[in-house]
mmCIF file as Biopython writes it, N, C-alpha, C and O atoms, coordinates in Angstrom:
data_model
#
loop_
_atom_site.group_PDB
_atom_site.id
_atom_site.type_symbol
_atom_site.label_atom_id
_atom_site.label_alt_id
_atom_site.label_comp_id
_atom_site.label_asym_id
_atom_site.label_entity_id
_atom_site.label_seq_id
_atom_site.pdbx_PDB_ins_code
_atom_site.Cartn_x
_atom_site.Cartn_y
_atom_site.Cartn_z
_atom_site.occupancy
_atom_site.B_iso_or_equiv
_atom_site.auth_seq_id
_atom_site.auth_asym_id
_atom_site.pdbx_PDB_model_num
ATOM 1   N N  . MET A ? 1  ? -4.732  -1.553  -5.717  1.0 0.0 1  A 1 
ATOM 2   C CA . MET A ? 1  ? -3.450  -1.905  -6.097  1.0 0.0 1  A 1 
ATOM 3   C C  . MET A ? 1  ? -2.963  -0.576  -7.105  1.0 0.0 1  A 1 
ATOM 4   O O  . MET A ? 1  ? -1.833  -0.141  -6.886  1.0 0.0 1  A 1 
ATOM 5   N N  . LEU A ? 2  ? -3.818  0.112   -8.249  1.0 0.0 2  A 1 
ATOM 6   C CA . LEU A ? 2  ? -3.251  0.928   -8.992  1.0 0.0 2  A 1 
ATOM 7   C C  . LEU A ? 2  ? -2.929  2.158   -8.487  1.0 0.0 2  A 1 
ATOM 8   O O  . LEU A ? 2  ? -2.097  2.883   -9.032  1.0 0.0 2  A 1 
ATOM 9   N N  . GLY A ? 3  ? -3.551  2.468   -7.438  1.0 0.0 3  A 1 
ATOM 10  C CA . GLY A ? 3  ? -3.201  3.415   -6.425  1.0 0.0 3  A 1 
ATOM 11  C C  . GLY A ? 3  ? -1.885  3.394   -5.594  1.0 0.0 3  A 1 
ATOM 12  O O  . GLY A ? 3  ? -1.730  4.238   -4.711  1.0 0.0 3  A 1 
ATOM 13  N N  . LEU A ? 4  ? -0.825  2.352   -5.875  1.0 0.0 4  A 1 
ATOM 14  C CA . LEU A ? 4  ? -0.034  2.433   -4.908  1.0 0.0 4  A 1 
ATOM 15  C C  . LEU A ? 4  ? 1.070   2.275   -6.325  1.0 0.0 4  A 1 
ATOM 16  O O  . LEU A ? 4  ? 2.157   1.707   -6.216  1.0 0.0 4  A 1 
ATOM 17  N N  . ARG A ? 5  ? 0.656   2.779   -7.419  1.0 0.0 5  A 1 
ATOM 18  C CA . ARG A ? 5  ? 1.523   3.380   -8.341  1.0 0.0 5  A 1 
ATOM 19  C C  . ARG A ? 5  ? 1.483   4.725   -8.894  1.0 0.0 5  A 1 
ATOM 20  O O  . ARG A ? 5  ? 1.923   4.977   -10.016 1.0 0.0 5  A 1 
ATOM 21  N N  . THR A ? 6  ? 0.911   5.677   -8.048  1.0 0.0 6  A 1 
ATOM 22  C CA . THR A ? 6  ? 0.972   7.009   -7.982  1.0 0.0 6  A 1 
ATOM 23  C C  . THR A ? 6  ? 1.638   7.394   -6.725  1.0 0.0 6  A 1 
ATOM 24  O O  . THR A ? 6  ? 1.679   6.683   -5.721  1.0 0.0 6  A 1 
ATOM 25  N N  . ALA A ? 7  ? 2.116   8.474   -6.837  1.0 0.0 7  A 1 
ATOM 26  C CA . ALA A ? 7  ? 3.029   9.121   -6.070  1.0 0.0 7  A 1 
ATOM 27  C C  . ALA A ? 7  ? 2.065   9.308   -4.431  1.0 0.0 7  A 1 
ATOM 28  O O  . ALA A ? 7  ? 2.287   9.507   -3.236  1.0 0.0 7  A 1 
ATOM 29  N N  . GLU A ? 8  ? 1.147   9.130   -5.184  1.0 0.0 8  A 1 
ATOM 30  C CA . GLU A ? 8  ? -0.829  9.934   -3.698  1.0 0.0 8  A 1 
ATOM 31  C C  . GLU A ? 8  ? -0.767  8.450   -2.724  1.0 0.0 8  A 1 
ATOM 32  O O  . GLU A ? 8  ? -1.219  8.338   -1.585  1.0 0.0 8  A 1 
ATOM 33  N N  . GLY A ? 9  ? -0.237  7.630   -3.345  1.0 0.0 9  A 1 
ATOM 34  C CA . GLY A ? 9  ? -0.741  5.818   -2.897  1.0 0.0 9  A 1 
ATOM 35  C C  . GLY A ? 9  ? -2.474  5.929   -2.838  1.0 0.0 9  A 1 
ATOM 36  O O  . GLY A ? 9  ? -3.179  6.510   -3.663  1.0 0.0 9  A 1 
ATOM 37  N N  . VAL A ? 10 ? -2.823  5.362   -1.893  1.0 0.0 10 A 1 
ATOM 38  C CA . VAL A ? 10 ? -3.762  4.572   -1.676  1.0 0.0 10 A 1 
ATOM 39  C C  . VAL A ? 10 ? -4.713  5.135   -0.302  1.0 0.0 10 A 1 
ATOM 40  O O  . VAL A ? 10 ? -4.501  4.790   0.861   1.0 0.0 10 A 1 
ATOM 41  N N  . ASP A ? 11 ? -5.628  5.931   -0.684  1.0 0.0 11 A 1 
ATOM 42  C CA . ASP A ? 11 ? -6.674  6.441   -0.124  1.0 0.0 11 A 1 
ATOM 43  C C  . ASP A ? 11 ? -7.470  5.246   0.857   1.0 0.0 11 A 1 
ATOM 44  O O  . ASP A ? 11 ? -8.557  4.739   0.582   1.0 0.0 11 A 1 
ATOM 45  N N  . LEU A ? 12 ? -6.517  4.906   2.224   1.0 0.0 12 A 1 
ATOM 46  C CA . LEU A ? 12 ? -7.332  3.472   3.041   1.0 0.0 12 A 1 
ATOM 47  C C  . LEU A ? 12 ? -8.643  4.215   3.185   1.0 0.0 12 A 1 
ATOM 48  O O  . LEU A ? 12 ? -9.535  3.699   2.511   1.0 0.0 12 A 1 
ATOM 49  N N  . GLU A ? 13 ? -8.943  5.092   3.752   1.0 0.0 13 A 1 
ATOM 50  C CA . GLU A ? 13 ? -10.619 5.297   4.153   1.0 0.0 13 A 1 
ATOM 51  C C  . GLU A ? 13 ? -11.372 6.013   3.179   1.0 0.0 13 A 1 
ATOM 52  O O  . GLU A ? 13 ? -12.134 6.831   3.693   1.0 0.0 13 A 1 
ATOM 53  N N  . ARG A ? 14 ? -11.413 5.948   1.421   1.0 0.0 14 A 1 
ATOM 54  C CA . ARG A ? 14 ? -11.908 6.065   0.266   1.0 0.0 14 A 1 
ATOM 55  C C  . ARG A ? 14 ? -12.352 4.396   0.102   1.0 0.0 14 A 1 
ATOM 56  O O  . ARG A ? 14 ? -13.462 3.867   0.143   1.0 0.0 14 A 1 
ATOM 57  N N  . ALA A ? 15 ? -10.973 3.815   -0.102  1.0 0.0 15 A 1 
ATOM 58  C CA . ALA A ? 15 ? -10.948 2.508   -0.399  1.0 0.0 15 A 1 
ATOM 59  C C  . ALA A ? 15 ? -12.051 1.225   0.508   1.0 0.0 15 A 1 
ATOM 60  O O  . ALA A ? 15 ? -12.563 0.165   0.145   1.0 0.0 15 A 1 
ATOM 61  N N  . GLN A ? 16 ? -12.047 1.947   1.721   1.0 0.0 16 A 1 
ATOM 62  C CA . GLN A ? 16 ? -12.810 1.044   2.662   1.0 0.0 16 A 1 
ATOM 63  C C  . GLN A ? 16 ? -14.184 1.779   2.349   1.0 0.0 16 A 1 
ATOM 64  O O  . GLN A ? 16 ? -15.035 0.918   2.572   1.0 0.0 16 A 1 
ATOM 65  N N  . ALA A ? 17 ? -14.743 2.798   1.993   1.0 0.0 17 A 1 
ATOM 66  C CA . ALA A ? 17 ? -15.911 3.410   1.912   1.0 0.0 17 A 1 
ATOM 67  C C  . ALA A ? 17 ? -16.360 2.657   0.792   1.0 0.0 17 A 1 
ATOM 68  O O  . ALA A ? 17 ? -17.435 2.090   0.986   1.0 0.0 17 A 1 
ATOM 69  N N  . ARG A ? 18 ? -15.908 2.514   -0.178  1.0 0.0 18 A 1 
ATOM 70  C CA . ARG A ? 18 ? -16.174 2.061   -1.971  1.0 0.0 18 A 1 
ATOM 71  C C  . ARG A ? 18 ? -16.251 0.427   -1.537  1.0 0.0 18 A 1 
ATOM 72  O O  . ARG A ? 18 ? -17.286 -0.097  -1.946  1.0 0.0 18 A 1 
ATOM 73  N N  . ALA A ? 19 ? -15.600 -0.228  -0.992  1.0 0.0 19 A 1 
ATOM 74  C CA . ALA A ? 19 ? -15.561 -1.456  -1.012  1.0 0.0 19 A 1 
ATOM 75  C C  . ALA A ? 19 ? -16.188 -2.174  -0.054  1.0 0.0 19 A 1 
ATOM 76  O O  . ALA A ? 19 ? -16.619 -3.320  -0.181  1.0 0.0 19 A 1 
ATOM 77  N N  . GLY A ? 20 ? -16.257 -1.172  1.343   1.0 0.0 20 A 1 
ATOM 78  C CA . GLY A ? 20 ? -17.306 -1.914  2.523   1.0 0.0 20 A 1 
ATOM 79  C C  . GLY A ? 20 ? -16.206 -3.092  2.973   1.0 0.0 20 A 1 
ATOM 80  O O  . GLY A ? 20 ? -16.715 -4.210  3.054   1.0 0.0 20 A 1 
ATOM 81  N N  . VAL A ? 21 ? -14.861 -3.020  3.261   1.0 0.0 21 A 1 
ATOM 82  C CA . VAL A ? 21 ? -13.781 -3.835  3.632   1.0 0.0 21 A 1 
ATOM 83  C C  . VAL A ? 21 ? -12.663 -2.675  3.969   1.0 0.0 21 A 1 
ATOM 84  O O  . VAL A ? 21 ? -12.632 -1.708  3.208   1.0 0.0 21 A 1 
ATOM 85  N N  . ASP A ? 22 ? -11.961 -2.715  4.814   1.0 0.0 22 A 1 
ATOM 86  C CA . ASP A ? 22 ? -10.712 -2.594  5.028   1.0 0.0 22 A 1 
ATOM 87  C C  . ASP A ? 22 ? -10.021 -2.921  4.044   1.0 0.0 22 A 1 
ATOM 88  O O  . ASP A ? 22 ? -9.529  -3.975  4.446   1.0 0.0 22 A 1 
ATOM 89  N N  . PRO A ? 23 ? -9.554  -2.723  2.814   1.0 0.0 23 A 1 
ATOM 90  C CA . PRO A ? 23 ? -8.287  -2.883  2.220   1.0 0.0 23 A 1 
ATOM 91  C C  . PRO A ? 23 ? -6.673  -3.419  2.577   1.0 0.0 23 A 1 
ATOM 92  O O  . PRO A ? 23 ? -5.872  -3.938  1.799   1.0 0.0 23 A 1 
ATOM 93  N N  . ARG A ? 24 ? -6.510  -3.105  3.997   1.0 0.0 24 A 1 
ATOM 94  C CA . ARG A ? 24 ? -5.884  -4.120  4.682   1.0 0.0 24 A 1 
ATOM 95  C C  . ARG A ? 24 ? -5.856  -5.242  5.434   1.0 0.0 24 A 1 
ATOM 96  O O  . ARG A ? 24 ? -4.920  -5.549  6.173   1.0 0.0 24 A 1 
ATOM 97  N N  . LEU A ? 25 ? -6.991  -5.956  5.250   1.0 0.0 25 A 1 
ATOM 98  C CA . LEU A ? 25 ? -7.377  -6.849  5.746   1.0 0.0 25 A 1 
ATOM 99  C C  . LEU A ? 25 ? -6.970  -8.112  5.186   1.0 0.0 25 A 1 
ATOM 100 O O  . LEU A ? 25 ? -7.363  -8.315  4.037   1.0 0.0 25 A 1 
ATOM 101 N N  . GLY A ? 26 ? -6.118  -9.208  5.854   1.0 0.0 26 A 1 
ATOM 102 C CA . GLY A ? 26 ? -5.572  -10.228 5.007   1.0 0.0 26 A 1 
ATOM 103 C C  . GLY A ? 26 ? -4.321  -9.892  4.450   1.0 0.0 26 A 1 
ATOM 104 O O  . GLY A ? 26 ? -3.707  -10.699 3.752   1.0 0.0 26 A 1 
ATOM 105 N N  . ARG A ? 27 ? -3.797  -8.493  4.764   1.0 0.0 27 A 1 
ATOM 106 C CA . ARG A ? 27 ? -2.507  -8.134  3.963   1.0 0.0 27 A 1 
ATOM 107 C C  . ARG A ? 27 ? -1.517  -7.675  5.161   1.0 0.0 27 A 1 
ATOM 108 O O  . ARG A ? 27 ? -0.459  -7.056  5.047   1.0 0.0 27 A 1 
ATOM 109 N N  . GLU A ? 28 ? -2.223  -8.201  6.481   1.0 0.0 28 A 1 
ATOM 110 C CA . GLU A ? 28 ? -1.722  -7.458  7.581   1.0 0.0 28 A 1 
ATOM 111 C C  . GLU A ? 28 ? 0.075   -7.886  7.858   1.0 0.0 28 A 1 
ATOM 112 O O  . GLU A ? 28 ? 0.911   -7.122  8.340   1.0 0.0 28 A 1 
ATOM 113 N N  . ALA A ? 29 ? 0.237   -8.874  7.534   1.0 0.0 29 A 1 
ATOM 114 C CA . ALA A ? 29 ? 1.928   -9.903  7.118   1.0 0.0 29 A 1 
ATOM 115 C C  . ALA A ? 29 ? 2.825   -8.699  6.462   1.0 0.0 29 A 1 
ATOM 116 O O  . ALA A ? 29 ? 3.643   -7.845  6.805   1.0 0.0 29 A 1 
ATOM 117 N N  . ALA A ? 30 ? 2.049   -9.249  5.132   1.0 0.0 30 A 1 
ATOM 118 C CA . ALA A ? 30 ? 3.065   -8.401  3.644   1.0 0.0 30 A 1 
ATOM 119 C C  . ALA A ? 30 ? 3.170   -6.721  4.238   1.0 0.0 30 A 1 
ATOM 120 O O  . ALA A ? 30 ? 4.213   -6.103  4.450   1.0 0.0 30 A 1 
ATOM 121 N N  . ILE A ? 31 ? 1.932   -6.285  4.401   1.0 0.0 31 A 1 
ATOM 122 C CA . ILE A ? 31 ? 2.387   -4.834  4.679   1.0 0.0 31 A 1 
ATOM 123 C C  . ILE A ? 31 ? 3.364   -4.519  5.712   1.0 0.0 31 A 1 
ATOM 124 O O  . ILE A ? 31 ? 4.134   -3.591  5.466   1.0 0.0 31 A 1 
ATOM 125 N N  . ALA A ? 32 ? 3.488   -5.235  7.023   1.0 0.0 32 A 1 
ATOM 126 C CA . ALA A ? 32 ? 4.317   -5.155  7.884   1.0 0.0 32 A 1 
ATOM 127 C C  . ALA A ? 32 ? 5.996   -5.541  6.898   1.0 0.0 32 A 1 
ATOM 128 O O  . ALA A ? 32 ? 7.112   -5.052  7.072   1.0 0.0 32 A 1 
ATOM 129 N N  . ARG A ? 33 ? 5.831   -5.912  6.540   1.0 0.0 33 A 1 
ATOM 130 C CA . ARG A ? 33 ? 7.140   -6.839  5.836   1.0 0.0 33 A 1 
ATOM 131 C C  . ARG A ? 33 ? 7.539   -5.414  5.504   1.0 0.0 33 A 1 
ATOM 132 O O  . ARG A ? 33 ? 8.478   -4.742  5.930   1.0 0.0 33 A 1 
ATOM 133 N N  . HIS A ? 34 ? 6.621   -5.139  4.668   1.0 0.0 34 A 1 
ATOM 134 C CA . HIS A ? 34 ? 7.088   -3.623  3.512   1.0 0.0 34 A 1 
ATOM 135 C C  . HIS A ? 34 ? 6.754   -2.748  4.528   1.0 0.0 34 A 1 
ATOM 136 O O  . HIS A ? 34 ? 7.242   -1.699  4.109   1.0 0.0 34 A 1 
ATOM 137 N N  . PHE A ? 35 ? 6.295   -2.524  5.475   1.0 0.0 35 A 1 
ATOM 138 C CA . PHE A ? 35 ? 6.959   -1.387  6.475   1.0 0.0 35 A 1 
ATOM 139 C C  . PHE A ? 35 ? 8.511   -1.158  7.181   1.0 0.0 35 A 1 
ATOM 140 O O  . PHE A ? 35 ? 9.315   -0.227  7.197   1.0 0.0 35 A 1 
ATOM 141 N N  . ALA A ? 36 ? 8.467   -2.484  7.728   1.0 0.0 36 A 1 
ATOM 142 C CA . ALA A ? 36 ? 10.192  -2.662  8.240   1.0 0.0 36 A 1 
ATOM 143 C C  . ALA A ? 36 ? 11.272  -2.598  7.204   1.0 0.0 36 A 1 
ATOM 144 O O  . ALA A ? 36 ? 12.466  -2.641  7.501   1.0 0.0 36 A 1 
ATOM 145 N N  . THR A ? 37 ? 10.857  -2.502  6.081   1.0 0.0 37 A 1 
ATOM 146 C CA . THR A ? 37 ? 12.240  -2.272  5.197   1.0 0.0 37 A 1 
ATOM 147 C C  . THR A ? 37 ? 11.961  -0.693  4.678   1.0 0.0 37 A 1 
ATOM 148 O O  . THR A ? 37 ? 12.966  -0.135  4.239   1.0 0.0 37 A 1 
ATOM 149 N N  . GLY A ? 38 ? 10.545  0.204   4.676   1.0 0.0 38 A 1 
ATOM 150 C CA . GLY A ? 38 ? 10.487  1.352   3.867   1.0 0.0 38 A 1 
ATOM 151 C C  . GLY A ? 38 ? 10.161  1.517   2.958   1.0 0.0 38 A 1 
ATOM 152 O O  . GLY A ? 38 ? 9.967   2.636   2.485   1.0 0.0 38 A 1 
ATOM 153 N N  . ALA A ? 39 ? 9.961   0.307   2.309   1.0 0.0 39 A 1 
ATOM 154 C CA . ALA A ? 39 ? 9.499   0.342   0.686   1.0 0.0 39 A 1 
ATOM 155 C C  . ALA A ? 39 ? 8.082   0.384   1.027   1.0 0.0 39 A 1 
ATOM 156 O O  . ALA A ? 39 ? 7.512   0.271   -0.059  1.0 0.0 39 A 1 
ATOM 157 N N  . LEU A ? 40 ? 6.833   0.528   2.331   1.0 0.0 40 A 1 
ATOM 158 C CA . LEU A ? 40 ? 6.071   1.062   2.005   1.0 0.0 40 A 1 
ATOM 159 C C  . LEU A ? 40 ? 5.954   1.698   2.923   1.0 0.0 40 A 1 
ATOM 160 O O  . LEU A ? 40 ? 6.637   1.350   3.887   1.0 0.0 40 A 1 
ATOM 161 N N  . LEU A ? 41 ? 4.929   3.093   3.113   1.0 0.0 41 A 1 
ATOM 162 C CA . LEU A ? 41 ? 4.729   3.752   3.806   1.0 0.0 41 A 1 
ATOM 163 C C  . LEU A ? 41 ? 3.277   4.476   4.130   1.0 0.0 41 A 1 
ATOM 164 O O  . LEU A ? 41 ? 2.632   4.926   3.183   1.0 0.0 41 A 1 
ATOM 165 N N  . GLN A ? 42 ? 2.772   4.583   5.484   1.0 0.0 42 A 1 
ATOM 166 C CA . GLN A ? 42 ? 1.589   5.273   5.836   1.0 0.0 42 A 1 
ATOM 167 C C  . GLN A ? 42 ? 1.468   6.321   5.978   1.0 0.0 42 A 1 
ATOM 168 O O  . GLN A ? 42 ? 2.139   6.693   6.941   1.0 0.0 42 A 1 
ATOM 169 N N  . ASP A ? 43 ? 0.658   7.500   5.275   1.0 0.0 43 A 1 
ATOM 170 C CA . ASP A ? 43 ? 0.613   8.878   5.949   1.0 0.0 43 A 1 
ATOM 171 C C  . ASP A ? 43 ? -0.706  9.393   5.996   1.0 0.0 43 A 1 
ATOM 172 O O  . ASP A ? 43 ? -1.466  9.809   5.122   1.0 0.0 43 A 1 
ATOM 173 N N  . GLY A ? 44 ? -0.826  9.225   7.623   1.0 0.0 44 A 1 
ATOM 174 C CA . GLY A ? 44 ? -2.290  9.355   7.499   1.0 0.0 44 A 1 
ATOM 175 C C  . GLY A ? 44 ? -3.086  8.831   7.184   1.0 0.0 44 A 1 
ATOM 176 O O  . GLY A ? 44 ? -3.331  8.167   8.191   1.0 0.0 44 A 1 
ATOM 177 N N  . ASP A ? 45 ? -3.979  8.492   6.285   1.0 0.0 45 A 1 
ATOM 178 C CA . ASP A ? 45 ? -5.088  7.968   5.960   1.0 0.0 45 A 1 
ATOM 179 C C  . ASP A ? 45 ? -4.565  6.981   4.523   1.0 0.0 45 A 1 
ATOM 180 O O  . ASP A ? 45 ? -5.200  6.058   4.012   1.0 0.0 45 A 1 
ATOM 181 N N  . ARG A ? 46 ? -3.314  7.484   4.130   1.0 0.0 46 A 1 
ATOM 182 C CA . ARG A ? 46 ? -2.242  6.926   2.824   1.0 0.0 46 A 1 
ATOM 183 C C  . ARG A ? 46 ? -1.616  6.000   2.943   1.0 0.0 46 A 1 
ATOM 184 O O  . ARG A ? 46 ? -0.727  5.845   3.780   1.0 0.0 46 A 1 
ATOM 185 N N  . LEU A ? 47 ? -1.966  5.236   2.139   1.0 0.0 47 A 1 
ATOM 186 C CA . LEU A ? 47 ? -0.719  3.756   1.855   1.0 0.0 47 A 1 
ATOM 187 C C  . LEU A ? 47 ? -0.074  3.976   0.772   1.0 0.0 47 A 1 
ATOM 188 O O  . LEU A ? 47 ? -0.709  3.947   -0.282  1.0 0.0 47 A 1 
ATOM 189 N N  . ARG A ? 48 ? 1.310   4.245   0.754   1.0 0.0 48 A 1 
ATOM 190 C CA . ARG A ? 48 ? 1.995   5.120   -0.468  1.0 0.0 48 A 1 
ATOM 191 C C  . ARG A ? 48 ? 3.239   4.052   -0.408  1.0 0.0 48 A 1 
ATOM 192 O O  . ARG A ? 48 ? 3.338   3.318   0.575   1.0 0.0 48 A 1 
ATOM 193 N N  . VAL A ? 49 ? 4.201   3.981   -1.501  1.0 0.0 49 A 1 
ATOM 194 C CA . VAL A ? 49 ? 5.575   3.926   -1.808  1.0 0.0 49 A 1 
ATOM 195 C C  . VAL A ? 49 ? 6.550   4.883   -2.300  1.0 0.0 49 A 1 
ATOM 196 O O  . VAL A ? 49 ? 6.608   5.326   -3.446  1.0 0.0 49 A 1 
ATOM 197 N N  . PRO A ? 50 ? 7.342   5.170   -1.280  1.0 0.0 50 A 1 
ATOM 198 C CA . PRO A ? 50 ? 8.366   5.798   -1.608  1.0 0.0 50 A 1 
ATOM 199 C C  . PRO A ? 50 ? 8.818   5.910   -3.050  1.0 0.0 50 A 1 
ATOM 200 O O  . PRO A ? 50 ? 8.897   4.936   -3.799  1.0 0.0 50 A 1 
ATOM 201 N N  . HIS A ? 51 ? 9.077   7.020   -3.357  1.0 0.0 51 A 1 
ATOM 202 C CA . HIS A ? 51 ? 9.974   7.238   -4.246  1.0 0.0 51 A 1 
ATOM 203 C C  . HIS A ? 51 ? 11.455  5.720   -5.298  1.0 0.0 51 A 1 
ATOM 204 O O  . HIS A ? 51 ? 11.667  5.142   -6.364  1.0 0.0 51 A 1 
ATOM 205 N N  . PRO A ? 52 ? 12.034  5.918   -3.697  1.0 0.0 52 A 1 
ATOM 206 C CA . PRO A ? 52 ? 13.393  5.037   -4.189  1.0 0.0 52 A 1 
ATOM 207 C C  . PRO A ? 52 ? 12.699  3.640   -3.903  1.0 0.0 52 A 1 
ATOM 208 O O  . PRO A ? 52 ? 13.332  2.603   -4.100  1.0 0.0 52 A 1 
ATOM 209 N N  . SER A ? 53 ? 11.747  3.623   -3.564  1.0 0.0 53 A 1 
ATOM 210 C CA . SER A ? 53 ? 10.629  1.773   -3.810  1.0 0.0 53 A 1 
ATOM 211 C C  . SER A ? 53 ? 9.984   1.556   -5.379  1.0 0.0 53 A 1 
ATOM 212 O O  . SER A ? 53 ? 9.276   0.699   -5.910  1.0 0.0 53 A 1 
ATOM 213 N N  . TRP A ? 54 ? 10.482  2.526   -5.711  1.0 0.0 54 A 1 
ATOM 214 C CA . TRP A ? 54 ? 9.492   2.527   -7.207  1.0 0.0 54 A 1 
ATOM 215 C C  . TRP A ? 54 ? 10.081  1.404   -7.854  1.0 0.0 54 A 1 
ATOM 216 O O  . TRP A ? 54 ? 9.371   0.485   -8.263  1.0 0.0 54 A 1 
ATOM 217 N N  . ILE A ? 55 ? 11.397  1.399   -7.990  1.0 0.0 55 A 1 
ATOM 218 C CA . ILE A ? 55 ? 11.976  0.265   -8.367  1.0 0.0 55 A 1 
ATOM 219 C C  . ILE A ? 55 ? 11.482  -1.394  -8.530  1.0 0.0 55 A 1 
ATOM 220 O O  . ILE A ? 55 ? 11.476  -2.069  -9.559  1.0 0.0 55 A 1 
ATOM 221 N N  . VAL A ? 56 ? 11.089  -1.775  -7.184  1.0 0.0 56 A 1 
ATOM 222 C CA . VAL A ? 56 ? 10.752  -2.720  -6.334  1.0 0.0 56 A 1 
ATOM 223 C C  . VAL A ? 56 ? 9.031   -2.913  -6.413  1.0 0.0 56 A 1 
ATOM 224 O O  . VAL A ? 56 ? 8.735   -3.965  -5.847  1.0 0.0 56 A 1 
ATOM 225 N N  . LEU A ? 57 ? 8.113   -2.372  -6.823  1.0 0.0 57 A 1 
ATOM 226 C CA . LEU A ? 57 ? 7.141   -1.756  -6.926  1.0 0.0 57 A 1 
ATOM 227 C C  . LEU A ? 57 ? 6.298   -3.045  -7.454  1.0 0.0 57 A 1 
ATOM 228 O O  . LEU A ? 57 ? 5.600   -3.726  -6.703  1.0 0.0 57 A 1 
ATOM 229 N N  . ASP A ? 58 ? 6.429   -3.247  -8.606  1.0 0.0 58 A 1 
ATOM 230 C CA . ASP A ? 58 ? 5.545   -4.658  -9.009  1.0 0.0 58 A 1 
ATOM 231 C C  . ASP A ? 58 ? 5.817   -5.799  -8.126  1.0 0.0 58 A 1 
ATOM 232 O O  . ASP A ? 58 ? 4.902   -6.551  -7.787  1.0 0.0 58 A 1 
ATOM 233 N N  . GLY A ? 59 ? 7.121   -5.980  -7.706  1.0 0.0 59 A 1 
ATOM 234 C CA . GLY A ? 59 ? 6.884   -7.249  -6.758  1.0 0.0 59 A 1 
ATOM 235 C C  . GLY A ? 59 ? 6.444   -6.987  -5.361  1.0 0.0 59 A 1 
ATOM 236 O O  . GLY A ? 59 ? 6.154   -7.862  -4.546  1.0 0.0 59 A 1 
ATOM 237 N N  . LEU A ? 60 ? 6.426   -5.921  -5.193  1.0 0.0 60 A 1 
ATOM 238 C CA . LEU A ? 60 ? 5.908   -5.133  -3.891  1.0 0.0 60 A 1 
ATOM 239 C C  . LEU A ? 60 ? 4.148   -5.574  -3.894  1.0 0.0 60 A 1 
ATOM 240 O O  . LEU A ? 60 ? 3.730   -6.422  -3.106  1.0 0.0 60 A 1 
ATOM 241 N N  . VAL A ? 61 ? 3.403   -4.998  -4.702  1.0 0.0 61 A 1 
ATOM 242 C CA . VAL A ? 61 ? 2.356   -5.174  -5.499  1.0 0.0 61 A 1 
ATOM 243 C C  . VAL A ? 61 ? 1.727   -6.601  -5.544  1.0 0.0 61 A 1 
ATOM 244 O O  . VAL A ? 61 ? 0.640   -6.718  -4.977  1.0 0.0 61 A 1 
ATOM 245 N N  . ALA A ? 62 ? 2.213   -7.596  -6.086  1.0 0.0 62 A 1 
ATOM 246 C CA . ALA A ? 62 ? 2.289   -8.829  -6.069  1.0 0.0 62 A 1 
ATOM 247 C C  . ALA A ? 62 ? 2.710   -9.387  -4.765  1.0 0.0 62 A 1 
ATOM 248 O O  . ALA A ? 62 ? 2.388   -10.573 -4.829  1.0 0.0 62 A 1 
ATOM 249 N N  . ASP A ? 63 ? 2.995   -9.269  -4.167  1.0 0.0 63 A 1 
ATOM 250 C CA . ASP A ? 63 ? 2.866   -9.541  -2.795  1.0 0.0 63 A 1 
ATOM 251 C C  . ASP A ? 63 ? 1.675   -9.206  -1.794  1.0 0.0 63 A 1 
ATOM 252 O O  . ASP A ? 63 ? 1.175   -9.931  -0.933  1.0 0.0 63 A 1 
ATOM 253 N N  . LEU A ? 64 ? 1.424   -8.150  -2.083  1.0 0.0 64 A 1 
ATOM 254 C CA . LEU A ? 64 ? 0.210   -7.160  -1.517  1.0 0.0 64 A 1 
ATOM 255 C C  . LEU A ? 64 ? -0.957  -8.250  -1.666  1.0 0.0 64 A 1 
ATOM 256 O O  . LEU A ? 64 ? -1.426  -8.893  -0.727  1.0 0.0 64 A 1 
ATOM 257 N N  . PHE A ? 65 ? -1.420  -8.364  -3.280  1.0 0.0 65 A 1 
ATOM 258 C CA . PHE A ? 65 ? -2.486  -8.583  -4.197  1.0 0.0 65 A 1 
ATOM 259 C C  . PHE A ? 65 ? -2.323  -10.064 -4.543  1.0 0.0 65 A 1 
ATOM 260 O O  . PHE A ? 65 ? -3.098  -10.602 -5.332  1.0 0.0 65 A 1 
#
């Protein structure tokens, strides 16, 4: 969750290796909603919030977690 609050975002592969679970599991619908609005992006193995969407970051993180 804290990784989304950085410009680099969350390294999904690293998060999965550390937790033993894909961090997207159970969050597919919320992730898809935010992808559709452009508030959430996936760049390779990174999930990140683009700078213009930082203003809605609290709501986005609450929706995901």
